[in-house]
N, C-alpha and C positions, 0 to 999 in steps of 0.2 A: 516523434520523429527519431529516424533510424541512424546507426552512427556513420554510414553513407552520405547521407542528406549533411549533419552535422560536419561532416569531414568536406564537404564541398564549400558548406556555408563559409570555412576557414580559408579555402582561398578565394573567396570572393573580399575580402577587405587589407586592410593597411596595417601590419602588425611589424614585431620584432622588438618593439620599444621598451616593454618591460624588463626581458631580460635584461638590457643594454643596461639600463637604470640600477636593476640590481647588482651588474659586474662592477658598477663604478663604486658600490659601498662606501658613501657618502650619508650623513643625516640628513642631508638636506640637500637632493638630489640636484645636479644642472644638466642644464639639457643643451649643452656644448656640442650637439652633435648631430649628426646629417639623417636619420632618421627622423622627420617629422613634417608634420601636416600643417596647412594652410587653413583658414576658414572666413569668410567675409560673411556679414549680412547688414541688409537692406530692409527697413521699417515701408509698410504700406505707402506711408506719405510723402518717401522720400523717394520712392522710385515714379517712372514719367509715366504709368498704366496704371498705378496702381495697386502693383504686383508686390508681395512679399519675395525677397530675391535673398538664395544665398548660397554660399561656394563651398569648394573643396577639391585639395590636393591633394589625394595620398601619395605620401612618399616613404620609400624606401627603399635601399639599392636590392637588386635582384628578385625583388615582388612581379608574381605575374596575379593579375587578376582578370577575373569574367566580368560582366555584368549579372551581378544574381537576380537572383527571379525566388521569390517563397509565393506560392499561390493559396489564395484565401481559402479557406477549412472550418466543416463544423466536425468538435472532439468531444469523446463520449466522456462523462464525468468520471475521474481518475486515471484520465489519461496521464502520462509521464511523459515528460522531456528531456533530453540526458544535456549535460551541457560540456563541452570539452572545450578549453580555454583555447582561443583564438594566436596567442603566441606559440602553443606550446604543444598544442591536440590533447594537452592531457586532459583524464576525464577526470572531470569534478564532483560531481553527483545530480541530481537530478532535482525537478520543480514541476508543480502539475501543470498543465499545459491546459490554457484559456479554452473555455466552450466554441468560442470563434475566433477565428486570425482573420487577418485582412490581407489583398494581395500587396506584395511588395516585389516594386520591380529597381531595381541599384539600391540607393537610401532613401527612393519615395516612396508611400503606400498609397490605395486607391483615394486617400480623406486628404491626400497631399500633402500630409507630414512628410518632413523631413528633418533626420537625422544627419547628422556632421560629428567632428573631433580633433581634438588637439591633445598630445600627451604634453604633463609639463613635470609631473613625477612628484615635487613636494617630500614632505617627508618620508625617508624611506620604511621609519617603524611603523608611518601607519596603515602600510600592504597587510592586510589578513591574508594571508598564506591559508589559511583555512575555508578561505568563502570558496563559494559554488559559481557564483557568477562572475564573470572579468566585463572590460568595458565594450569589445567587439559581440558579445553572445547580447549586453545590456542593449545595443545599438538596435540589432534586429529584432529583439524578442518585443521591444517595446515598438518599433512599426508595426510589428502586426498584432499591438493588441490596443492603438492608441487612434482616435478620431481625430485629436486633436491636440496642439502643444503641453496643453497644461494639462492635460490626460496622462503624456507621452512622460513628463517629470513627475507625474504619482506612481505611475507603472516601474518607471524606472529607481527611484528612491524606495519604494515599497518593495519592491524585491531586492533590495542587496540591503535592505535593513533586515530581512526575515532570512535571508541567505549567504548573507555576504557578500563581500566585493575584493574579489583577488588579483588587483590592477592597481598601479600609483595612481596618484593625480591627472585628474582628466577633467579636460574645459568641452564641455558639449555645446552645439549649437542645436538649438529645438526648434523649428517653426513651421507654422500652417499659413494659410491665406488669412487669417486675421493677425495674429500674433507674432512675434520674433523673441526666441529667448535666448540667455546664455545661463547654462549651468554650470559647476566648480562642486566636487564631488571628490572626496577622498573616504579609504578607510578608517575603521581605529586597531585595526592590529592583530596581530593573529589570534582568533577565538572570538572575536569578538562580538562577528556576526551584527554587524553596525556601519552605517557611513555618518559622514560629517559633511553637507553640503549648503551650497546659496544660488538660487537663481532668481537673475534679475532680469527682467520685459525691459528689449531696445522699445523705447520711444518712437512711433508710428515715423516721426519724420529726423530719423534719426537713422545714425550707419554705426556700426560696430562690426571689430573684427578679433583675432587671434589666434596665436601660431606658436603653440607649445612653451608657451610663459602664463602663468595665472595672473590675469588682467582682471579680479572684483577686487577691489579695497570695501572703502566701506560703504553701507549699506542702510538703506532708510526701514530699520526694520517697524517702523510704525505702519507702513503706506502695503499693506495688506494685499493689494492688489496689481501690483507691480514687486516686489520683491516675494520671494519665497524660501524657506531656514530650514535647517533639520534645528531641530529645539533645544539640545545640546550645541550648537555648533560653537558659542563662546564658551559656556561650560566646559566641552571636553578640553581646548585648552588651556584653560585656566588649573584642570584638573594633572595636566601633565606639565605646568610651570612654563606654557610659552610664551604665553598673555595673563598680564594682573593689571588692566586698567579700566580705565569706563567702559561701560558695553558700549557709547554714543563713540567710542572713539578705535573700537573694533575691525579690524582689516583682516578680510580674507587669506591675502594673498601672502603680506607682508608677516602675518602668524605663520601659515600652512608652507608657503611658497614665493618667502622672499628672491627678486630677483637679483641674480649676479651680471657680471660683465656679459656673460655668455648670453644668458635671459631677455638680456635690455637688446645686444649688440646682434647675435643670432634669433633671436624671436622678435622681440617688443617692434625692430628696426622692420620689419614685414608690413605690423600693424601702421606704425609711423607714415608707412609709403603710402600706401591703402588710402589712409587716411587727406596723406600731404597732396592727392590726385582729387581731393573735392574741398577741400577750407588748407590756408597757408599754415602749414607746420614748423614753419622756425620755430616758433620758440619751444617746443617739442623735440628738439633736433640733438642737442646735447644728453637727454635720457636717450634717444636711440641709438648713439655715438656706444656708451654705456663707460667712456671712463670715466665720468665724472657722479662723483656717489654723492653730490648736491643736487644731481640735477632736478629739473622739476617734471612731475610723474607726466604720463601721458591721461586723459582721459579714457573714460571706459568706451566711450560714442563718445562721436561730435555728429552736428548738425550740419548735411553737405549744404556747399554754395550753390547748387545745381541739383535738380534732378537725375535721378540716373538710370540708367537702362541697364537690362541682360547685357547686350555689347558691352555696357561701361567695364562690367565687371569679369567679363573674361578680359576685358584688357588690362585690369586689374590681375587677374591669375597669368597673365605674359610678364608681369613687372620681373623688370633686375635695376631698379633703382635708377633707373632711365631720368637724368636732367636732374640728380641730386649727389652731394657729396660723398655717397655710395656706390655713386653707379661703376655698372662693372663695364658698358659701354666704352670705355675709353683704352688710350693708347699704351695702356704698362706692359709688360713682356707677359703677364697673368692670364692675357687673353690670346696669347699666340698672334700670329702672325696676321690671320684677317679678325681680331679683335673678338675673339666666342666671350659672351657676357657669362657664361659658365666656369667653375673651379671645380679643380680637381677634390677628393678629398681620402683623408679625411679633413675636417674644417681647420685644423688646427695641426702646425709641423713644429721642426725644430730646427735652426741654421745655428749649428755650435751648442751651446747651451742657451739663445735666446729664442723662446716661443716666440710664433705668430700664426696669424688666420687669414681665412679666407672668407668675403662676406656669404652669406647665406641669404638670397632674396627668394621673391615667393614661387619664381617658374628656375625647377631645378631638373636636374638630366637625370635624379632617381621618383619621379613622378612615375605610380602607375598607371593611376586613373583621376580624371578630374571631370568635375560638371560643375555647372551653374543651375542650382533648382529655381524655378519661377511659378509661383503660386498664387490665383487669381480668384476671389470671392465670388465673383459674378458670372460665372461659367459652371455649366455643370461639372460637379469634383471629378470625374476620369477626364475633361477636358481643358479643366482647368491648371493640372499639373504637368509641369513640363520640367524632367530632366536634359538639361545641355550636357551632351556625356560626350566623352573621350577617352581613349588608352592612350599614357603617355603625357608628357611635359604641355601642358595648354598652350604654350606657345608656338607646338609642332605641331600642332592636331586641327579638326577643325572640329567643333563641337556638333552632336547632330541630335535630334529632339528626341528622346525620349519618353512618352506619354507616362502620366501614373497609373493608370489602368493596363497599361499591356501587362501581357499573360506570357506571351510568347518574344524572348530574346533573340538581336538580329543574330546570324553565325559566324560575322566579325567580332563580337563581342559575349561570345560563347561557343566555340570552335572545339569539336572533338581531338581531340591526339594531341592539342597546342598546351604548351604550359610553360615553367618556366627558364627549360633545358631544351624546348623543342624548339624548333622553327616552323612555322604554317605561313605558307602566304594567300590564307583564309584567314587567319586571324588579325584585328586592329592593331595590336600592342607588337605584335611583330613587325607588321609591316609599316609603323608607324616609327616602331624605334629604327629600323633598318631607313628610310629616309634621315632621321634626326641626325644618325650617327656616323653618317655623311655630313649634315650640315654643321654640326659642332664646330669641328677642329677649323673648316674654311668657314667663318658665319659669315661673316661682312659679303664673302664672295655670293653663297648658296642660297642664304635665307633671302635673298628677296624672291627666287624663286618658291621657292616653297610659300612665304607670306602670300607672295599671287593668289596662289593656288587656295588658299585657303583663307582669304578675303572674300574671293570670289565663290566659293560654295556656301561659308556661312552666309554671305549675303543677298544667296535664293534661299536659303532657308528663312530668314527672316521676311523676304519678297511674299513667300507660300504661307507661309503661316499664317494669314488672317485669310486665305481661301480656303487653308486644309481646314480650321476650326468653325468657320462658318458651315463647311457641308459637314462637320460632324454635329453640331448642333443638331443643325435639318436633321438628319439622319435619327439624332436621341429624342425628337419630339415623336419618330416614326416606333426605332427598335433600338434600345438602348445596346442589345448585343451588336450589332451592327455598325453603330458610331464608334464603338470601344476596336470594334474588328477591323474599320474603317483605318481607325489611328495608328493599332498596331501594326499594317501593312505598310503604311506612310512611312512611320519609325523605321522599319526596317528597310522597306527598299531604302531609303537617304541612307541608312547609313550601309548600308554595303556597296549603293553606287560612291560613296563616301571609298569605301576600301580602294573599287576600281579605280580612282580619280589618283587616290596614292602610290599603287601599284605604277600607274603610268606616269608621276610624277618621279616617282624611284628612277625609272628608268632612263628617262629625260635627263637627267641628274648625272648619268656615270656616262652617257655617253657626250653633255654640254661640254663638264669639268674633266675629264680624262685629262690625267697624266697634267694637271694646274697649269691646264692650260685651258680656253675656252673657245669653243666654235660656235661663229657667227649666227644670229638666226634674224633671217625675215618672217615679221606676221607669224613669230609662233614655230616657223617652219625652219630646218636648220639648211644653211644656204649651199648652194652647190654651183660651183664652176660651170663655164657653157660646157664642157666636155663633160657631166655628170658627176665630178667625184664632187668630193667634202669640199669646200673651201679653206685656205690656210687659217689655222687659228689663231686665234689672238694669245699672246704669252704675256701676261699682266704682271711679272715679276713681285716685288716688296708694294704693298700699302706704303707711300710716302711715309707715314708716321711711324712704322717699324724698321723702314729703312733706317731712319734717323736713329732710335734708338740703338741700332743693330750696328750701325759704325761708331757710337759713343761710347759704346762697351768694348768694340773690337779694335778699336784706334786706327794707326795704319795697317794691319794685318792681311784687308782686302783691299789698299788703296792701289787702283792704275798708277803705275811712275807714270810722270807724264814724260810724252816726246822729247828727247834734248836732239 
């Protein structure tokens, strides 16, 4: 693969984490920052239809990302692959290319294998600065070389052991239509060319999540079918003096990435809230709040109290802690006049000498792309895998279906000329950000309009799904190529239609809410007078909760004197 292709790969992913961690200069890195991602995992017996489901928010300020594509290929023996760091674009070296690589669209391949990640940092001294492979490169190499989740784990651990791992601590979601895994990996320091790692299979009837804090604790090292690990995972810790207990008591996260306040409040709280949608997690709230050092830790996975759908996971990717003690949709002044459930960054700030913080929910304004991957073992593999994808905050987009056999990206997810500093109205990232950045500061006022369009589009996609896939299965029995093309065309048409509808939404919001007033509507059309001009606008003023807060703060400064 040439340098230009590698550079393109770099721009199709979520990064800047490692450089931030290095700047912190801590022996045990804290993830109390805004550069953070979120993954949720659903086993096949925990889902409504038997799908394995996993999700990913790729979060980083200033990040511009397209929907990436790597075509399937055959390679001559001796072909080498250049590795450029995903964070810095620094050249690391070369590794042998596989004789055969598989089609990858986004973070799913043609065999429905899906891989996501969150970075937790861990011990800084474990980063192998001489290693060739970084976590971003590792994901896409594994997707191009793996037919199953287990094979992906083998590929990832073998490569990093052989060529070195040039990243800080990472948690990976690795799924296929039959199994869901969580794997955590760290290097062994400069020049080590090796990794320590542990991987745990999530039970089929369970759900799991991770959000920039290491989550794997004690493991059953005798369960060879559901627990995999490097041979020296404990021995290495002992050699460094980091662990001296019994093997049976060894905890990965307490040894390599012990959670601090930030790791719990900014990271684990997102997992807690996800679990709380499907089981009462009040017992573990003190852990999520992060202030009680003796709080009971959360389990790695839970059994949900109901079967879970793709739509449920989409809703969880939109979470702002609603209905919990961490809720951001409240009337405190941090949300502004119109109760914005988003907060500025950095997460921590000072008033005088006192340090304060903002909550960090799953749904956040710095998301570059979000997906929910649906993997099904009863369908032909090119039909069974769907990446429900969108550019921008999951709360502010309509997820559109991208089938795993697709070989051509929609123009709106791969727009020529568009990048982080070049706006294009043909590009989903920019059009969706155009809308969301109008909505954020006037959230309670404008968001209902966005939600109406978003939910209507997604509802139509799910209503169409069975019909579309039935036709794809029919075509598959006649001509596999035509079936894949049919799904590719459908994916692209759906994405482009979404973009068109979002442009209409953008102009509608501008007209309707111009100058902090509201133009009245009748059956979706702006109301006009009998003479044909626009009807008198509504001037809503302050919402009552904000007005009350404002008067409490300002006293009689703005009080109208009573007439005498």
